[in-house]
N, C-alpha and C positions, 0 to 999 in steps of 0.2 A: 452325567451323574446318576448315581445308583438310586432305586427307588425302592422303597420298602416292599412294594410288590414284587420286585425281581426276585426270581425263585432262589438264587444264589445267595441273596442276601436273607432269606428266609431260612435258607439251610444254616448259614453262619450264625443265625440267631439261635437256632436250635442247637448248635454246636456250643454256643455260650450257656445254654440252658445246662446241657449235659457237663459242660466245665464245672458248673457249681455243684451238681448232682451225682452221678453215677463216677465221675472222675474223682471226685473228693473221697466218694466210697471207696473206689479202687485204690486210692492213695493209702487209705488205712488197712484196706483187705490184703494189698500187697506187701504189708509189713509181716504177714501172717499172723494168724489168731486174731485179725481185727484190731490190733494194737494192744491186746492183752499179752502177758507173759506167754513164753512158749509151753509152759506147764498147763496153761489154761486153754490150749489149742482146741481141746475136745470140746469146749463150750461153744467156741464159734462155728466148729464143723457142726455140731449138732443143729445149731441155729440156722446154718447153711442148710441143711435138710429140710427143716420147716420151711424157711424160704422158697427153696427148690419146689417144693410141692404145690404151693399156692401160685408162684411165679409160672410153674408150668401150665395149670390149668386155666389160670386168668389170661395167660397169653392166647390160649386156644380161642376164648371167646371175645378177647380185646380187638380182633380185627372187626368183628361186627357190631362193637361198639363205637369204634372209629366210624364205621359207615353209617351208624345212626346219629351219633351226636358231634362228630367231628373231633379234631384233636386238642382242642384247647383245655377242655375239661378233664380229659386223660392226663394230661402233661401236669397240670396244676394239682390234681390229687396225688398222683405219683410222686412229684416233688416232695410233698409235704411228707409222705411215708419215707422218704430217706431221711429226712431231718429227724423223726420220731425214732427210726432205727438207730442212728448215731446217737440220740439222746439216751437210748437203753444202755450203751456202753459206758457213758459218761454215768449215768446212775449206779453201774455196777462197781464203779470205783469206790462208791460210798456206803452202798447197802447188799452188794454182791446177790441182787436178784436175777437169777437166771430165767426165773419165769417171766420176769417183764422182757429180757432179751428175746425169748422164742415168741411172745405176743407180738412184739414189734416186727420181728423177721416175719410172722404170718401178715401182718398188714403191709409190710414192704413187698412180700410176695405180689399182692394184688396190685397195689400201686406200681410196682416194676413191670408187671406184665402191659398195663396200660400205657406207662411212659413208653416202653422199648417199641412196642407195636405202633404208636403214633410215629416215633422216630422213623422205623423202618417204611412206612407208607409215604412219609415226606420225602425220605432220601433217596426212594426208589422211583416215587411218582412224578417230582417236580421236574428231574432233568430230561433232555432229548435222549434219544438212544447213544448217540456219541459222546454224552456227558456224564454217564453213570458212574465211571471210575473217578472222574474229576470231583463230582459232589461227595463221593465218599471219602475221598481223600480230604476235601475242604472241612467235612463234619468230624471225621475221625482225628484230623490233626488238631483241631480246635479242642475238641473233646479231650483228648489224651494230653493236652498242654494243662487242663486242670489237675490232673494226677501229678504232674511233674511240679506246678505249683505247691500243691498240697504237700508233697514231700519235701519241698524247699521249706516251706513253714515249719514243718516237724523238725529239719536240721536246723533252722535258725532257733527255734525254741528249745531244743534239747541238744545242742551242740555239746556243751560242757557236761552232759547229764549221760557220760559215755558207759555206765555202769548199769542203767536203767533198762528193764526189758520189757516195759509197757509206756504208752502214750500217755502223756501228763494231761490233767483234767483240762489245763488252760488251753491246750492244742485242741483238744475235742471241743469246746465251746467255740473256737473260731470255726472249726468244721461245721458244726451245726448252724451257725449264722449263715455261714456262705450258702448252704442247703436252701434255707430259708428264702434268701435272696434269689437264687435260681428258680424257686417255684413261682416266685411272683414274676420274674422276667419272662416266663413262658406265656404270659398274657399278652405279650408284644408280638406274637405270631398271628398272622392274619388268617382267615377262613381260607380254605383251599379254592373255594370258588373265585377267589379275586386274585388269583396267580396265573400269569401266563408264561408259558416256556419260552426259551430264547428264540424258537423258532415261529413263533406267534399262536401256537397252539394251546387251549386250556390245559391248565394241570388237572383238572377235574372237570368232569362233566356230569349232566343231569341224570340222577338214579335216585328214585324213591324207593328206599328199602324198607322192610320190614324185620321184625325178630325172626319171623318164620323163614324169610328168604336168607336171612344170614346164617341162621342154623344149617339149614339145608345145605349151604355154601361151604362152610366151615367142614361139614362131614365129608362132602365131595372130595375134599382134598385127600382124604385117606383112601381114595380110589384113583388119585392121580399119579400115574407111575413116575414122574418126574420128581414130585414130592418124596414118594416112597424111596426112590434111588438116592434123593439127596438127605435122607433121614438121618443115616450113619454120619454124615458131616455136620450136619446141625445139632447131633446129639454130641458130638465129640468137640464141637467148638467153644465149649468152656469146661469141658472136663478137665482139661491139663492145668487149668488155673489152680486148682486144688493142690495139685503136685508143686506147680511152681512157686505158689506162695509158702507152702510149708518147707520147702527147700531153704527159701530166704531167711524163715523164722529160725529154721534149726541150725542154719550155718552161723548166724549171729544172735543166739537168743537173747544175749545181755548188753546187746548194743542197738538201741533203737536207731540212733544216726547212723549205723552201717545199713541196716535194714532199709531205713529210708533213702539213703544213697543208692543202693541197689534198684529199688522199686522206682525212684526219679528216673534212672537209666532204661528202665524197663519199658516204662510208658513213654520215655523220650524217644527210645527206637521206633515205637509204634507211630509217631509223628512222621518221622522221615520215611519210614516204610510205606504207611498209608498213601501219603502223596506220591511217591516214587511208582507204587505197584498200581496205584489208581491211573495215573497218567500212561502207564505201560498198556493198560487195559483198554484205555481210548486212544491208542495211538492209531491216527488214519493212514498211516501207510500200510496198514492191512485191513482185511475185512473183519467184521466182528467175529466170525465163525473162526478165523486165524487168528485173531487176538485172544480168544476163548482157549484155542489148544495150546498157543505158546505161553499163556498165563498159567495154564495147568501144568506144563512141565517145568517152569521156573519155580513155581510152587512147590512141587515134588522134590526138586533139587535142594531148595532150603529146608524142608522138612526133613529129609535124609540126613543133611549134615547136622541138624539141631539136635535130632533125637539120637544118632550116633554118638556125638559128644557129650549128650546127657547119659548114656548108657556107662560110657568109659568112666565120666565122674562118678556117677551112682555105685559103681563097681569097687571104687576105692574108698568107699565108707560104708556105713550101715548103722544099724538102731544103736544107739548108746554110743556111737563113735563120732558123732558129728563134730565140728569145729566149734569154736567160739571166737570167731573173726571179728576184728575191729580195723577198718580200712585205712586208720591212719597208724595204728599200732603193729598190726599184721598184715602190711599191703602185701608182700611177697605171696604169702600163703592164700590171700582174700582174692588175689586179682583173677584166678582161674575161674572160680564161681561166678566173679563179677561178668567176665566176659561170654560165659555161659548163659548168664540169666539176661543179658543184653541180646543175645541171638533168640533166645526164646520169645523177647518181646518182638522182634522183627517177624519172626514166623506167625506169631499170634495175629499181628496186623495183616498180614498177607492171608493167611486163612480165613478170616472175617471179612476182608475185602473182597475176596474170591466168592465166597458164599453169597453176599449181597449181590455182587455183580451177576452173577449166575441167575438169581432170581430176579434181578431187572432184566434180563435179556428175554426173559419168558414172556413178560406183559409189560405195558406201558400204563394200562387202566389202574388208577389210583386205589379202586375198591378191591381189586384183583391183588394188588402187591400188599394192601393192608392185610388181607388174609394169609398171603404169603408169609409176611412178618410175623404173624400171630403163630402161625404153625412153625416157623423157623425157631421162635423163642419157646415154644412148648417143647420141642425136642431138644432144645439146648438145656433147658431147665429139667428136663427127665434125668439128663446126664448131671447135672448140678445136683440133683437129688442124691444120687448113688455115689457119686466120685468122693465126698467126705467120708462115706460109710467104709469105703475101699481103703481111703488113707488112715481110719482109726482101725481097721482089722489088722490081724496079725501079718498079713503082707504088706501093710503101709507104712510109712515114714513116723507116723504120729501115734502109733499103738500104746495103749497105756495099760499095764507098766510094759516096759521094755523088754521084760523077760517072756512075753507072749510071742516075740517077732519070730518070724519065719523068712528067710531069705535075706536078711540085711536090707530090707526095703526095695529089692530088685522087682518084686512082684507088681509093685504099684506102677513104676514106669514101663515095665513090658507091657501091662494092660494099655498104658497111653499109647505106646507105640503101635499095638496092635489094633486099638480104634482108629488111629489115623490112617493105617494102611487099609482098612476096611473102608474109611470114608473115601480114599482115593479111588479104590477099585468100583465102588457102588457109583461114584459121581462120573465114571468115564462114559457111561451111555448117555448122559445128559450133554456133557461136553461136547462127544462127538456127533450126537445124533440129534439133540433137541435145539441148539443154539442155531438160529437163522440170521442172516445178514440184516434183516429188518423185521419187526413184529406187527402182525397183522392181528388185530383184535376182533373176536368173534360176536361179541356185543358192545360196541364202543357207544358209550351212553355219557351224557353230561350230569354230573353231580350238582344236587341241590338238596340240602338238609330240609327235613319237613317244616322245622320252625321257621326258616328262612323263607319257604314257600308261602306260608300262612301271613307272616309279615308283609310280604309284596303284594298278594291278594287283597288284603286290608287297605294297604295305600291306595 
């Protein structure tokens, strides 16, 4: 019988927390414009910039906060910040306050940095060396099921509202309620010191940390050649979301049900891809070094096919020449974009899975992977900070007014392709030189938070 202290159960609970929080956020974000009309895309893009600034820098220090305070405080605060951000878009429906959206985006930036850093530390720190792909698949599958359910809710509530270009207030209220539930669900997660891996080793070991120690350790990441080599991959890992989601909004600007349907399958593709690719990366027929190299080649093949298809599709449209698809009334014309969007979802899951698997292959120490996770989210959100500005620029798809456009939107997708290519080139030395069949920690220690230690000594 599974116990609450079982690490895979803890990762499943973590997935359920993210099912309610970032996944429902993604369900709205995947519609493009975070559920606003396509004409208001610049509002969500600018809010995304504010979010990205705070998300990036809070992620950088969140690894240290994790090592000092543990994950439950970080997850609870981060969860409530998602509910606040969703509430700001509901408020916009009534008071059109851009300032509220931007302030909420800043709060979410800090909260999301804490939330995702804790997630990365748990997901990479709890499994044994041969289970890291499997644990990613468990988490990512449950997490993205939330986005699928979120889009089903939108479809059900707005199926007959086929001319609507924005999400209804009733739908937003449901999403906010789910986010609040997810925040409290995080309290079911146990302290890392109570978790034992499947091979009998403790998931976390004794380490008395301090703010000074954490600051030094965080800055040392900028001197670690492996992290520097992976920086382009981390930077790119969410960059293409802006392009993907704006394409969904612009192809069906007046049909929320079509955007929700597309988004549902985008995230649904990630469930399948994360489980399949995660298991591939854990395949015991090969050594870990061999699995890393095979996985790298498979990833390259999928990325090449997806972006080649994306360039072909983008070249046939342009600023001011987007379609207004509805998947019921214009099925024949819509299906091409739907298939491309589905493949984009597969590639995103594989890209994220491989990034996490690479980091997990470099250390089993939960304190170290917490800092890796923070560095990863820092780099990722520096990309998130810049991508919306490219989208709103003359070479992007959401430039306002369209008369400023240069190159019919091809500039934005070519930047995505260039960043993906740079990611692969720079990650290659880590894949072929840094991955070992087994990781030996230089400073293996047992974690105990100071608060827990004081309580034990008093007893």
